C-alpha positions as CSV (number, residue, x, y, z in Angstrom):
1,M,86.5,-12.6,-42.7
2,A,84.9,-15.1,-40.3
3,S,85.9,-18.7,-40.6
4,V,84.1,-21.8,-40.6
5,A,85.8,-22.6,-37.4
6,A,84.7,-19.4,-35.7
7,L,81.1,-19.9,-36.8
8,A,80.8,-23.4,-35.8
9,G,79.0,-23.1,-32.3
10,L,76.1,-21.5,-34.1
11,A,75.1,-25.1,-35.2
12,A,74.9,-25.9,-31.4
13,L,72.4,-23.1,-30.5
14,R,70.0,-24.4,-28.1
15,D,66.7,-23.2,-26.1
16,G,67.8,-20.9,-23.0
17,E,71.3,-20.6,-24.1
18,V,73.7,-17.5,-25.5
19,V,76.1,-18.7,-27.8
20,V,79.3,-16.1,-28.0
21,L,81.7,-16.3,-30.4
22,D,85.1,-14.3,-30.5
23,D,87.1,-13.2,-33.5
24,V,84.2,-13.7,-36.0
25,L,85.7,-10.9,-37.9
26,A,89.1,-9.9,-38.3
27,P,90.4,-6.2,-37.8
28,P,90.9,-5.4,-41.3
29,S,87.2,-6.3,-41.7
30,L,86.1,-4.4,-38.9
31,R,87.7,-1.5,-40.0
32,T,86.3,-1.7,-43.5
33,I,82.8,-1.8,-42.0
34,I,83.3,0.9,-39.4
35,D,84.9,3.3,-41.9
36,E,82.1,2.3,-44.3
37,L,79.1,3.2,-41.8
38,D,80.9,7.1,-41.3
39,F,79.3,7.6,-44.5
40,A,75.7,6.1,-43.8
41,Y,72.4,7.9,-43.0
42,W,71.7,7.7,-39.3
43,W,68.9,8.6,-37.3
44,P,67.5,8.2,-33.5
45,T,66.7,4.8,-32.7
46,E,62.9,4.0,-32.8
47,I,61.5,1.0,-31.0
48,G,58.3,-1.0,-31.8
49,W,55.8,-2.4,-29.3
50,R,52.2,-3.9,-29.6
51,Q,49.5,-1.8,-27.3
52,A,46.8,-4.0,-25.5
53,S,44.4,-3.4,-28.4
54,G,47.1,-5.4,-30.5
55,A,47.8,-2.1,-32.6
56,F,51.4,-2.0,-33.4
57,R,53.1,1.3,-32.6
58,R,56.8,2.5,-33.1
59,G,58.4,5.5,-32.0
60,V,61.5,6.9,-29.7
61,S,61.2,5.8,-26.6
62,L,63.1,7.0,-23.3
63,G,64.1,3.2,-22.7
64,R,66.7,3.7,-25.3
65,R,69.3,6.1,-26.4
66,S,71.0,5.4,-29.4
67,E,71.3,5.8,-33.2
68,S,70.6,3.5,-36.1
69,T,70.8,3.1,-39.8
70,S,70.0,0.2,-42.3
71,E,71.5,-1.7,-44.9
72,F,69.9,0.7,-47.3
73,W,72.4,3.1,-46.7
74,F,75.4,0.5,-46.8
75,G,78.2,0.9,-49.3
76,E,79.3,-1.6,-51.8
77,E,82.5,-2.8,-49.4
78,L,80.2,-3.1,-46.6
79,R,77.8,-5.1,-48.5
80,R,80.5,-7.4,-49.7
81,E,81.4,-7.8,-46.2
82,I,77.9,-8.9,-45.1
83,T,77.9,-11.3,-48.1
84,L,80.6,-13.1,-47.3
85,L,79.4,-13.1,-43.4
86,E,76.1,-14.4,-44.9
87,E,77.6,-17.1,-46.7
88,R,79.2,-18.8,-43.1
89,I,76.3,-17.7,-40.7
90,C,73.7,-19.3,-43.1
91,P,74.8,-22.7,-43.3
92,A,75.9,-23.0,-39.6
93,L,72.0,-22.4,-38.6
94,G,70.7,-24.3,-41.7
95,V,69.0,-21.4,-43.1
96,T,69.1,-19.4,-46.1
97,E,69.7,-16.2,-46.6
98,Q,66.1,-15.3,-47.4
99,H,65.6,-16.1,-43.7
100,L,67.8,-13.1,-42.5
101,E,66.2,-9.8,-41.9
102,L,68.2,-6.8,-43.7
103,W,71.2,-5.9,-41.8
104,Q,71.1,-2.9,-39.3
105,A,73.7,-1.3,-37.3
106,A,73.6,0.8,-34.2
107,R,75.7,3.2,-32.5
108,Y,75.7,4.2,-28.5
109,Q,77.7,7.0,-27.4
110,V,78.7,8.1,-23.7
111,G,75.5,7.5,-22.0
112,G,74.0,5.2,-24.6
113,Y,71.7,2.5,-23.3
114,F,69.2,0.0,-24.2
115,D,66.4,-1.2,-21.5
116,A,65.7,-4.8,-21.1
117,H,63.3,-6.2,-23.7
118,L,62.5,-8.9,-25.7
119,D,63.2,-9.8,-29.6
120,G,60.4,-12.0,-30.3
121,G,56.4,-11.1,-29.9
122,L,55.9,-8.7,-32.8
123,Y,56.0,-10.6,-35.9
124,A,53.2,-13.3,-35.3
125,D,51.2,-12.0,-38.1
126,H,53.8,-11.6,-40.6
127,P,54.3,-13.8,-43.6
128,A,57.8,-14.5,-42.3
129,G,56.6,-14.7,-38.9
130,E,58.8,-14.4,-35.6
131,R,62.2,-13.4,-35.0
132,A,63.6,-16.8,-34.2
133,V,67.1,-15.9,-33.6
134,T,69.4,-12.8,-32.9
135,L,72.8,-12.3,-34.1
136,L,74.5,-9.4,-32.7
137,L,78.3,-8.5,-33.8
138,Y,80.2,-5.9,-31.7
139,L,82.3,-3.8,-34.2
140,N,84.1,-2.1,-31.7
141,T,85.2,-2.3,-28.0
142,P,83.7,0.6,-25.9
143,A,86.5,2.2,-23.3
144,R,84.3,1.1,-20.6
145,G,80.3,-0.2,-20.5
146,G,78.4,-1.1,-23.2
147,S,78.1,-5.1,-22.3
148,T,74.9,-6.9,-23.0
149,L,73.1,-8.0,-19.9
150,F,70.7,-11.3,-19.7
151,P,69.0,-10.4,-16.4
152,E,67.0,-13.8,-16.2
153,L,70.3,-15.6,-17.1
154,S,72.2,-13.7,-14.5
155,L,74.8,-13.1,-17.7
156,E,76.5,-10.3,-18.8
157,V,78.3,-10.4,-22.3
158,H,80.8,-7.7,-22.3
159,A,81.2,-5.6,-25.8
160,R,84.5,-6.9,-27.5
161,A,85.3,-6.1,-31.1
162,G,84.7,-9.1,-33.7
163,R,82.6,-10.9,-31.0
164,L,79.2,-12.5,-32.3
165,V,76.6,-13.1,-29.6
166,A,73.6,-15.3,-31.0
167,W,70.6,-16.7,-29.1
168,K,66.7,-18.0,-30.0
169,N,64.0,-15.8,-29.2
170,L,61.4,-18.8,-29.3
171,L,60.7,-21.9,-27.5
172,A,60.4,-25.2,-28.9
173,D,56.5,-24.5,-29.3
174,G,56.9,-21.3,-30.9
175,S,56.1,-19.1,-27.8
176,V,58.4,-16.7,-26.7
177,N,61.1,-17.2,-24.6
178,H,61.1,-14.6,-21.6
179,Q,64.2,-15.6,-20.5
180,M,66.0,-14.2,-23.5
181,A,65.1,-10.6,-22.4
182,H,68.6,-8.4,-22.6
183,A,69.6,-4.8,-22.1
184,G,72.1,-2.9,-23.5
185,Q,74.2,-1.5,-20.4
186,L,75.0,2.2,-20.1
187,V,78.4,3.3,-22.1
188,E,80.4,5.0,-19.8
189,D,83.2,5.7,-21.9
190,G,84.1,5.5,-25.5
191,L,81.5,4.6,-28.6
192,K,79.8,1.1,-29.0
193,M,78.9,0.2,-32.3
194,I,77.0,-3.1,-33.4
195,L,75.9,-4.9,-36.4
196,M,72.7,-7.1,-36.2
197,T,70.4,-9.1,-38.0
198,W,67.5,-11.5,-37.2
199,V,66.6,-14.8,-38.7
200,R,63.0,-15.3,-39.0
201,E,60.6,-18.4,-39.0
202,R,60.3,-18.3,-42.9
203,P,61.9,-16.5,-45.5
204,V,61.6,-12.9,-44.9
205,R,63.3,-10.6,-47.8
206,N,60.8,-11.1,-50.5
207,A,57.9,-11.2,-48.0
208,E,54.6,-9.1,-48.7
209,P,54.4,-6.2,-45.8
210,T,51.3,-6.5,-43.7
211,G,50.9,-2.8,-42.8
212,T,51.7,-3.6,-39.1
213,E,55.4,-3.3,-39.8
214,P,56.4,0.2,-40.4
215,A,58.9,1.6,-42.8
216,G,61.7,4.0,-41.3
217,P,63.1,6.9,-42.6
218,D,63.3,5.0,-46.0
219,A,61.2,2.5,-47.5
220,Q,63.4,-0.4,-47.1
221,A,63.8,0.1,-43.6
222,H,62.9,-2.8,-41.2
223,L,61.6,-2.0,-37.7
224,T,64.8,-1.3,-35.3
225,Q,64.4,-3.2,-31.8
226,E,67.8,-4.3,-31.7
227,E,70.2,-4.6,-28.6
């Protein structure tokens, strides 16, 4: 499980920077999570977007090729690993667990990718506010490809088992930081699996739905707009 030292870098998270922390999860924890995810229900990943009218839409997109599952489908062992992880992440970020969305997992087979996109800008009218911080954890190391590219920063983060990547989606004034656009690079060989959540501006886990955030294949699924 993650040590306090391994997550200390989260406290230094600044606007316009990407924090990369290695060995956040030890191999036994990674194996437990991956094994547990074998029993989850997976579906083709959908993305969400705002139309010019302001209406919220979601669906499968040509800009994304992957499968997703949500915490609703996680088993007991996986939930235990997540609880331990949250107990270390939240103090480092200065938030409570209630500020974290339910966790999601995604897997990218060979040929999987996600075009450049932003995680902020969709939730201004939600009681919990915007996705202020993205937390992305690589569960395995693909044989080739699958890195996360930040084109505006000329930064490429390679997918490595146990590596946590974090960044702020908002500027100090609350507006979306467009420099944090990121893309999931093509998986050329092997499999890429990631676990992710987002820190919202205000507590989200007990927030009332607004009708603009549609449910997934189950009533508790959050919008899948991850890396």
